[in-house]
VOGU-3710 file (C-alpha; in Angstrom, 3 decimals, decimal comma):
1> mtlthttata> 0,000/0,000/0,000  1,294/3,440/-0,894  0,998/6,231/1,632  -0,232/9,534/0,292  -0,078/13,006/1,726  -3,119/15,185/1,269  -3,252/18,923/1,655  -6,050/20,390/3,727  -8,640/22,427/1,869  -10,040/25,733/3,116
11> edvlgepvse> -13,149/23,911/4,372  -10,956/21,481/6,360  -9,159/24,337/8,083  -11,875/26,999/8,306  -15,065/24,940/8,498  -18,015/25,214/6,164  -18,741/28,752/4,960  -21,660/30,581/6,578  -23,575/33,675/5,570  -22,271/37,071/6,644
21> evaeaqsaal> -25,275/37,464/8,966  -24,588/34,120/10,687  -20,896/34,980/11,098  -21,839/38,349/12,658  -24,350/36,729/15,042  -21,770/34,133/16,110  -19,153/36,862/16,606  -21,593/38,790/18,810  -22,214/35,688/20,948  -18,469/35,098/21,317
31> drvlallead> -17,944/38,800/22,130  -20,148/38,318/25,227  -17,830/35,544/26,448  -14,717/37,551/25,514  -15,902/40,511/27,601  -16,423/38,262/30,631  -12,994/36,641/30,205  -11,185/39,959/29,717  -12,851/41,341/32,859  -11,207/38,461/34,749
41> gvnahlikri> -7,818/39,118/33,115  -7,871/36,022/30,885  -5,841/36,021/27,644  -8,265/35,423/24,776  -8,490/36,338/21,096  -11,559/36,400/18,871  -10,617/35,239/15,393  -12,925/36,277/12,571  -12,269/34,528/9,277  -13,117/35,683/5,766
51> wieaktngsg> -11,893/33,886/2,672  -11,429/36,288/-0,230  -10,858/34,959/-3,731  -10,002/37,355/-6,553  -10,666/36,065/-10,052  -7,733/36,426/-12,426  -9,981/36,996/-15,417  -11,389/40,185/-13,894  -14,790/38,713/-13,066  -14,690/40,079/-9,517
61> vqkqwhppql> -14,059/39,052/-5,966  -15,802/36,316/-4,022  -16,051/36,465/-0,212  -16,878/33,573/2,080  -17,374/33,970/5,823  -16,332/31,165/8,118  -17,382/30,584/11,730  -15,393/32,703/14,210  -13,380/31,164/17,037  -12,518/32,410/20,494
71> vifadggwri> -9,127/31,029/21,539  -8,117/31,199/25,203  -4,465/31,027/26,250  -2,579/30,544/29,512  -0,026/33,192/30,474  2,752/31,000/29,042  1,047/30,882/25,640  -0,455/27,384/25,862  -3,974/27,032/24,440  -6,464/26,280/27,199
81> atvtigprsg> -9,644/26,232/25,148  -11,296/27,124/21,864  -14,917/28,288/21,809  -17,151/28,209/18,751  -20,897/28,326/18,197  -22,741/25,108/17,363  -24,095/25,534/13,829  -27,500/24,021/14,570  -27,992/24,510/18,291  -26,482/27,981/18,677
91> syavelarvg> -24,869/26,746/21,912  -21,272/27,441/22,870  -19,017/24,516/21,899  -16,105/24,651/24,342  -13,109/22,536/23,299  -10,940/22,110/26,388  -7,282/21,241/25,840  -5,980/18,140/27,599  -2,483/16,865/28,181  -1,193/13,515/29,347
101> pdnearhdri> 1,978/12,356/31,013  5,069/14,263/29,884  2,811/17,017/28,464  1,753/14,940/25,480  -1,282/16,404/23,729  -4,534/14,471/23,964  -7,819/14,949/22,174  -9,788/17,952/23,407  -12,763/17,428/25,704  -15,837/19,122/24,241
111> emvpsdhpnr> -18,568/20,620/26,427  -21,735/22,278/25,149  -23,015/25,342/27,036  -26,463/26,856/26,368  -26,309/30,171/24,526  -28,013/32,033/27,383  -25,210/31,123/29,863  -21,958/32,681/28,552  -20,653/32,896/32,134  -20,522/29,076/32,284
121> vgllvaqnag> -17,950/29,128/29,484  -15,644/31,137/31,730  -16,148/28,654/34,582  -15,241/25,714/32,332  -12,157/27,546/31,098  -11,055/28,367/34,652  -11,539/24,756/35,761  -9,574/23,485/32,777  -6,768/25,994/33,348  -6,431/24,658/36,900
131> ala> -6,332/21,082/35,628  -3,551/21,945/33,186  -1,421/23,745/35,786
//
């Protein structure tokens, strides 16, 4: 059997494109969590992603919006969690980083938090940060 190497597509890296309105609504929901985290002095960055493709034949520019992500870091720069919005439920999908013996990376633990409880996201992040310390 021959091993092959495949290159990730934009959809693999960025997720399925969403409408501009959906991307803005998801950004607003993540902004609520970001404000709570920043008030507690937590390092977090909201990443908004737009894919812009310019046609070489002069037929214009195509824009695609992709779901935003809120990435939370420890003071040393390690990722503690990534928060996105569930595409169907609208809930916060909190991917909590995990490490094993000798700091080997493990699969993230994913918790879903109802959209009307952004403060619970901060509690999960704080608990996970303590577990990683």
